[in-house]
N, C-alpha and C positions, 0 to 999 in steps of 0.2 A: 504494500500500500504506500503510495507516495503522498507526502504531505505537500500542501500547496506552497509553491515557491513564491517568495515575496519579491516583486519586481518593480516596486515603486522607485522612481528616481527623481532627483531635482530637475527643475525645468531646464536649467543650463546644461546639465549632463545629457538630458534627453535630446535637446536640440543638437548637441554635438554629433550624435550618431544616428539620428532619425533618418528614415528613408531607405528603402531596400537597395538603392543603387549606390549608397554611400560606402566608401571604403572604411573598414574598421582599422584603426591604427593600433597595431599590436606590439607589445613588448614580450620578449621571450626570456624567461628565467630558467636557466639550465639548457645549454646549447650542445649537448651530446648528440649521438646518432638519432635517438628517438625525438628529442626536441627539434632537431633540424628537419626530420621527416614530417612531423605534424605541422611545423611552421610552413613547410613547402605546400602541404595540403591546404593550409589556410591562405597562402598567397594565391594558389590556383583558384580558390573560392572567392577571391576579391579582397583579402586583407592586405594591408601595407605594413610590413615589418619595419618599425622605426627605431627599435631599441633592443639590445641584447645584453644579458648579464650572465656571467659564469665565473666561478672562482678560479677556473682554469682558462686564462685569457685566450689561448689558441682556439678553444672551442667557440668563444664569442666572435673572434676574428673570422673564423671560417663561416659562421652564419652571416656576418656582415658581407663577406665576399659573395655569398649566395643571394643576399637580399638587396644589395645596392649600397652605395657610399653614404646615402642619407641615414643609414642605420648607425646609431651611436652604440658604443660598448662601455660597459662598466664591469668591474670585478665584484662589487658589492651591490646586490640587487636593490638595496634600499636607495641607492643613488638613482637607479632606473625609475623607481616609483616616485621620486621627486621631480622627474622631468615632466613638463606639461605636454598636453596633446596626445596622451596615450589613453585609449578607450578600454583596452582589455589586455590581459597578460595570459600567456601560456606558461604554466609551471611544469617543467620536466626535469627537476632536480633529482638527486638520490632521495629515497623515501624519507629519511630523517629530516629533510628540509621542507617537506611539503607543507606542514602546518605553518611554520614560520613565514614562508613565502606567501601562502594563500591568505592567511589572516592579515598580514601586512598589506597585501594588495587590496583586500576589501576595505581596510581602514583608510587607504589612500584613494578610495573611490573607483577602483578598477574592477571590472568583471574578470572572472577567472575560468580558464579551461585547465583542469587539474589532472595530470596524468595519474594512472593507477599505480600502486594502491593508494586509496584516498588519503591515508595518513599512516604514520609510523606506529601509532598506538591508538587504542580506543578513545582515550581522553583527548588526544590531539585531534582525532576525527570530529569529536563533538565540538571542540573549539572552532573548527572550520565552519561547521553548520551554524553555530551561533554567530560567527562573524558575518556570514552571508545574510543572516536575518537582521543583525544590528545595523549593518551599513547598507542593507537593501541592495545587495549585489547578486548577479547571476554567478553561481559557482557550479560548473558542469564537470562531472567526472569524465575522464577519458576512457570510459567503459563502452567502447564502440559497438559492442554487440547490440546495444539499445537502438542503434541506427540501422541495423541489418534487417532487410525485409524478410529474409528466410526465417529469422527467429520470431518475428511477428506472426508469420504463417504457422510456425510450430506451436506458438501459444494458442492460436485459434484451433489447430488440430486437437490439442489436448482439451480445450474447452468443449469442443464438439464430441469428445469421447471416442475419437477415431481409434485409439489404441486401448480403450477401456479404462478401467480404474488403475491409477498409478500409485503404488505404495512403496516402491523402492527406486531410488535414483542413484546412479553411479557417475562420478566424474574423475578424470584421470589426466595426469601430466607425466609422461615417461620420456626419458632420454638416456642413452648409454654414455656415461662420462668416464668409464674405465678406459685405460688404467690410471690416468693421471689427474682426473678432476680438473680443477683450475690451475694446477701446478703448484710447485713449492713456494714458500714465502719469497718475496722479492724486495728485501729492504734496500734502502739507499737514500739519496737526497731527493727532495721533491723536485720535479722538473721545473724549468724556467717558466714563469707565468702562472704558477699555482700558489694560491694562498691556502696552505694546508691547515692552518689554525681555523680559518673560516670554513673550510670544507668539513672539518670535524664538528664545528659548531656545538650543538647541545650534547653530542656524543663525547666520550672520553677522548682527550688529546693523547694520541699514541704516536710512536715513531712512524714515519712514513713507510708504507709498504705498497708497492704498485698493485698488488692483488686487492687491496682495499679501495682501489680507485678505478674509475671508468668502468669497463665492461664487467668486472667481477666483484663490484662492491656488494652485490646482493647475497654473497656467501658469508656475510659477517653480521652477527646480531646487532652490532653497534649502529648499522645503517639500514637494516631491512629485516624482513621476516622470511626470506627465501622463496622457494618455488611456490609455496601455498599462497603467499601474498602477491607475488608477481603474476603468475599465470592463473592460479586458482581463483583469484578475485573476479576475473572475467566470468568464469564458469559459475561461481556462486551467484553472481548477479543475474546470469541467464536462468539459473534454476529458480530464483525468486520471481523473475519475470514470467516464466512459463507456468510455474506452479501457483502463482498468485499468493506468495507468502513474503515475509520480510524479516523473520527472525527465528532461529532455532530455539528449542527448549533446553537441550542438553547436548554435551559433546564428550566424547572419549577418544583419545588419540594415543598412538604408539608408533615406535620406529627407532631409528638409530643411525649412527655412522658405522656401518658394518664393513665396508671395503675401502672407500676413498680415504677414510681417516687412517688407514694402515699404510698408505702409500705416499706419505709426505705431502698430502694435499693441504693447502693453506686454509681452505674454507672451514666453516664451523657448522653448516647446516646438515641436517640428517640426509643420508642418501636413500633412505626409505622412510616414508611418513604416510600413515593411514589414519584418517580421522573419520569417525562415525557420528553423525548428527541426528538428533531426534527432532522432527517437526510434527505439528499436528497432522496426523493421518499418513505420514510416510517417513521413511528413513533415507538419509543421504550419506553416501560414502565417498570420501575424497581419497585419491591415491597419488602420491608423488614417488616415483621410482627412478633413480638416477643410475641404476646399474644394468638396465635392460631397456631397449627401445621399442619393444613390440607393442605395448599398450594393449588395446582390445584385439588388434590383429585381424579383424573381420573386414574384408573388403568386397566391394561390388564392382562389376565391370563398368567402365566409363566414368567412375567417380574419382575426384581428386580429394586428398586428405591433407589437412593443415599440418605443415611441418614434417610431412612424411619424407623419409630419407632413402627408402628402398622399396622393393616390390611387395613387402609383406607387412610392414609396420603401420600402425594407426596410433600415433603417440599421444594425441591430445583429443579430448572429446567428452561427450555427455551421453548417457544412456538412460532413457526413461522407460522402465519396464512396466507395461500395462497388461491387463488380463487378455486383451485382444491382439496385442502386438508390441513391438519395441521401437521407440523413436531414438535413432542415433543421430547426433548432430555435432558439428564443430563449426569453426569460424567461416568455413567456405562451403557449407552445404548440409543437407540432412537426408536421411532415408528412413523408411518404415519397413521393418522386417515383421511380417505377420505371424501370428501364432497358428498352429494347426487347429482345425475345427475338430470337435469330438468325433471319433470314428466308431461306427457300429460294427458288430461282427460280420454283418452281411456285406460291408463295403471293402473287405479285404481284397487286395489286388487292384483296386480302383485308384485313379490319380488322387493325390492328397487334396483336400479342401482346406481353405484357410478362413480365419475369422474376420480378416480385413484385407484390403488391397495393399500390395507392395507399391511404394512410392519412393522417388528420389528426386532431389533438386540440387543443382550446383549453384553456387553463389560466389561472392568475393568478399575480401576484407572490407569492412565498412568504415575504416578510419577517414577516408576523404569525405564520406557522407556525414560522419559525426562532426568533423571540423566545420563543414559548411553549416550544419545545424546550429552549432554554437554561434557562428557569425550572424546567422539569421535571427537568433534569439537576441543578440546584442543590438542589432540594427532595429528590430521591431519591438523590443522590450516584451517578448513573449516567453512563456515557459520553454525551456530546452527539453530534449527527449528524456533526459535523466537529471534529477536535481541533487543537491548536496545531501539531503537526508537519505535518499535512496542509495547514493554511493557510499555513504558512511555505513549504513546498515549492511550492505553487501560485504564491505571490507571487514566488519566486525566478525563475520563468520570465519574468515581466514585467521584473524587474531585469536579467536577462541580455540582453533585447532592447535596453534602454536603454544598457547598457554596450557592447554591440556597436556600436550607433549612434554613441555618443560617441567610441569608439576607432577606428571604421571597420575593425575586425578580425573575421575569422571566429574564434569562440572555442570551445575544447574544454573542456567542463565536467566536473570530477571531483566527483560528488555526495557521495562518502564524505568527502572532505576539505573540501567546500564551497569550492573554489578552482579556478582555471583551471590547465590543464596547461602549465606553463613559459611563462606569458604575464604577466609582472609588470606590464606597462603596463595590463593589465586588472584585475589583482588589487588595485590601489590604489583601485578603485571599489567594493570590497566594503563599505567603511565610510567615513563622513565623519570628518574631524578636527573635533571639536566646539569651539565657542567656549569660551575659557578661563573656567573657573568653572561651566560647564554640562556637564561630562563625565558627571555622573550622569544627565543627561536622555536619553542614548542607551540606557540600560539595561545597557550593556556593563561599566561600572565595577563592577557587583555581582559580576562573575565574574573579576576580575583578581586 
């Protein structure tokens, strides 16, 4: 269930971006590969990238080269937010900076496209939602499945009962990272142009290690929640969309570092993680396996599969198991595998009959559509396809899995209070204690 997004704006701000043909002037906070890709999608949809900020200046300079000389660059995103003439920002920093950047942007009067996962912690996610409300800004999560037509079609198929009653859902993210994982630690001096102190921000200040930076930062608890928050968040959000729910009742998770941790891999995340969630009327199981790439492994002729690397694997997806059939879906398509109809003794030897029809549909990644939807929302001051509250609630599911894994407890979740039911050993994981002097960077300080 989505809560109504507050979209009221001052008359001056409204006049600045009103009109479907107006270019939205965009600032980009976090200019790594994902930030540059989404910025390119927004430029293609009519945005003008006028400012870039990154603690690693070569990233910001690369975005300026792609966007034109009129794009200013800063190392501290707060300087970007002080610049006039910026309507909205794209936040694509490492996860531990999402709240600090998004809350600061809202306070500065900017609308926000916020890459997933929505926040580093549950409390930081709530701070972003409250910032969107207080300063009446659009904050749209980068959960692009919400802009995918084939997922809307899947939701309608479930509502129509095409696969019958669904009481078990499975989602999975598999990849074979053996034998080396992300590789051994790579200590050294920070590269030229990097403000390592600012990069760490609210996280502990540790000696520089290249593994903690750029493409592999998500393997460290200081900056991220690993595969379940990175890839799992998309799929939790889609399960909520298709099943018409927004919060689990309980979770139990298990896993470990069984192989990668024995091979001088610098990362900290489990190489196997299985989290089981209880929802009203159904059970959801999440799997992250980094020691094998098969995943579901069931393929249909003529279908493409997201991130498939060979002829057999199906490494990412969702399965909705119904009484009449199974809906299998990923980012670029879906198919329905029908259940056999009951067979009578007299039908022996006859062709099999099925309870529903087999269907399949190919699609494409919806990031360009999602970027365009954000710009349309900013131009026309209308609700985006997914709001801050919805993005926060979907990301909570991933955090709950990690908290259960780290405490080794079955957890009962009180969604109204956003806390656990009499489980203080789990409640301490709802937020981090930020590094002294960086309390503002969690976003929570704005609401104390």
